[in-house]
C-alpha positions as CSV (number, residue, x, y, z in Angstrom):
1,M,-23.0,-60.2,-44.0
2,S,-26.5,-58.6,-44.1
3,L,-27.4,-55.0,-43.9
4,A,-28.9,-55.5,-40.4
5,E,-25.6,-57.0,-39.1
6,I,-23.6,-54.0,-40.5
7,A,-26.1,-51.6,-38.8
8,V,-25.8,-53.5,-35.5
9,G,-22.0,-53.3,-35.7
10,L,-22.1,-49.6,-36.5
11,L,-24.5,-48.9,-33.6
12,I,-22.3,-50.8,-31.2
13,L,-19.2,-48.8,-32.4
14,V,-21.1,-45.5,-31.9
15,S,-22.2,-46.7,-28.4
16,A,-18.7,-47.6,-27.5
17,F,-17.4,-44.2,-28.7
18,L,-20.0,-42.3,-26.7
19,S,-19.3,-44.4,-23.6
20,M,-15.5,-43.9,-24.0
21,A,-16.1,-40.1,-24.5
22,A,-18.1,-40.0,-21.3
23,G,-15.3,-41.9,-19.4
24,I,-12.6,-39.6,-20.8
25,G,-14.7,-36.5,-19.9
26,I,-15.2,-37.7,-16.3
27,V,-11.4,-38.1,-15.9
28,R,-10.4,-34.9,-17.8
29,F,-12.9,-32.2,-16.9
30,P,-12.0,-29.9,-14.0
31,D,-15.0,-29.8,-11.8
32,V,-18.1,-31.7,-10.7
33,L,-20.6,-29.9,-12.9
34,T,-18.7,-30.6,-16.2
35,R,-18.0,-34.1,-15.1
36,L,-21.6,-34.6,-14.4
37,H,-22.5,-33.3,-17.9
38,A,-19.9,-35.8,-19.3
39,A,-21.4,-38.6,-17.3
40,T,-25.0,-38.1,-18.3
41,K,-25.3,-36.9,-21.9
42,P,-23.1,-39.3,-23.7
43,Q,-24.1,-42.3,-21.6
44,V,-27.8,-41.8,-22.4
45,L,-27.1,-41.6,-26.1
46,G,-24.7,-44.6,-25.8
47,L,-27.4,-46.6,-24.1
48,A,-29.9,-45.6,-26.8
49,T,-27.6,-46.8,-29.6
50,I,-26.8,-50.1,-27.9
51,L,-30.5,-50.7,-27.2
52,A,-31.2,-50.0,-30.9
53,A,-28.5,-52.5,-31.8
54,V,-30.2,-55.1,-29.5
55,V,-33.6,-54.5,-31.0
56,L,-32.2,-54.8,-34.5
57,R,-30.4,-58.1,-33.6
58,A,-33.4,-59.7,-31.9
59,P,-36.5,-58.0,-33.3
60,T,-39.2,-59.4,-31.1
61,W,-42.0,-57.6,-29.3
62,G,-40.6,-58.5,-25.9
63,V,-37.1,-57.1,-26.7
64,L,-38.6,-54.0,-28.2
65,T,-40.9,-53.4,-25.2
66,T,-38.0,-53.9,-22.8
67,A,-35.7,-51.6,-24.7
68,V,-38.4,-48.9,-24.8
69,L,-39.1,-49.2,-21.1
70,V,-35.4,-49.1,-20.2
71,M,-34.9,-46.0,-22.4
72,T,-38.0,-44.3,-21.0
73,F,-36.9,-44.8,-17.5
74,Q,-33.4,-43.6,-18.3
75,L,-34.7,-40.5,-20.0
76,L,-37.0,-39.8,-17.0
77,T,-34.5,-40.4,-14.2
78,Q,-31.1,-39.2,-15.7
79,P,-32.0,-35.5,-15.8
80,M,-33.4,-35.5,-12.3
81,T,-30.4,-37.4,-10.9
82,A,-28.0,-35.1,-12.6
83,H,-29.9,-32.1,-11.3
84,M,-30.0,-33.4,-7.7
85,L,-26.3,-34.3,-7.8
86,G,-25.4,-30.9,-9.1
87,R,-27.4,-29.1,-6.4
88,S,-25.8,-31.4,-3.8
89,A,-22.3,-30.6,-5.1
90,Y,-23.1,-26.9,-5.1
91,R,-24.4,-26.9,-1.5
92,T,-21.5,-28.9,-0.2
93,S,-19.0,-26.5,-1.9
94,H,-17.6,-29.1,-4.3
95,V,-18.2,-26.7,-7.3
96,R,-15.4,-24.5,-8.6
97,R,-17.1,-21.1,-8.5
98,D,-14.5,-19.5,-10.6
99,L,-15.6,-21.6,-13.5
100,L,-19.3,-20.6,-13.3
101,I,-20.4,-18.1,-15.9
102,E,-23.5,-17.2,-14.0
103,D,-24.4,-18.4,-10.5
104,E,-28.2,-18.5,-10.6
105,L,-28.4,-21.0,-7.8
106,G,-26.3,-18.9,-5.5
107,R,-28.5,-15.9,-6.2
108,D,-31.7,-17.9,-5.6
109,I,-30.3,-19.3,-2.3
110,A,-29.4,-15.8,-1.2
111,E,-32.8,-14.4,-2.0
112,H,-34.7,-17.1,-0.2
113,A,-32.4,-17.5,2.8
114,E,-34.1,-17.4,6.2
115,P,-33.7,-14.1,8.0
116,E,-31.3,-13.9,10.9
117,A,-32.6,-14.5,14.4
118,S,-32.1,-10.7,15.2
119,D,-34.4,-9.8,12.3
120,R,-37.4,-11.7,13.7
């Protein structure tokens, strides 16, 4: 067994652990925002480690380019997706407000709310 095969095996184990941790977090955490955190952070790292394992196992320019593109798109889209899902959950009252330490979005929404019809 070569050093590259051992590294690939370890990367796959790390990826499996991170993906399992994300799955457990989605099931165990109490509200949408913490579940969203559990779904995004470990999954991106799990994908990065599995892509590193693929590149180590098949070290060609095509595989490397594809892995870099996949990771780049994940890093660009995952934070925006999580942000939009979090805002959507907040605006549809699916967030447990008692678990929020500071409600910055609520403050911003209150500050920028349209004036009542009688105020016009």
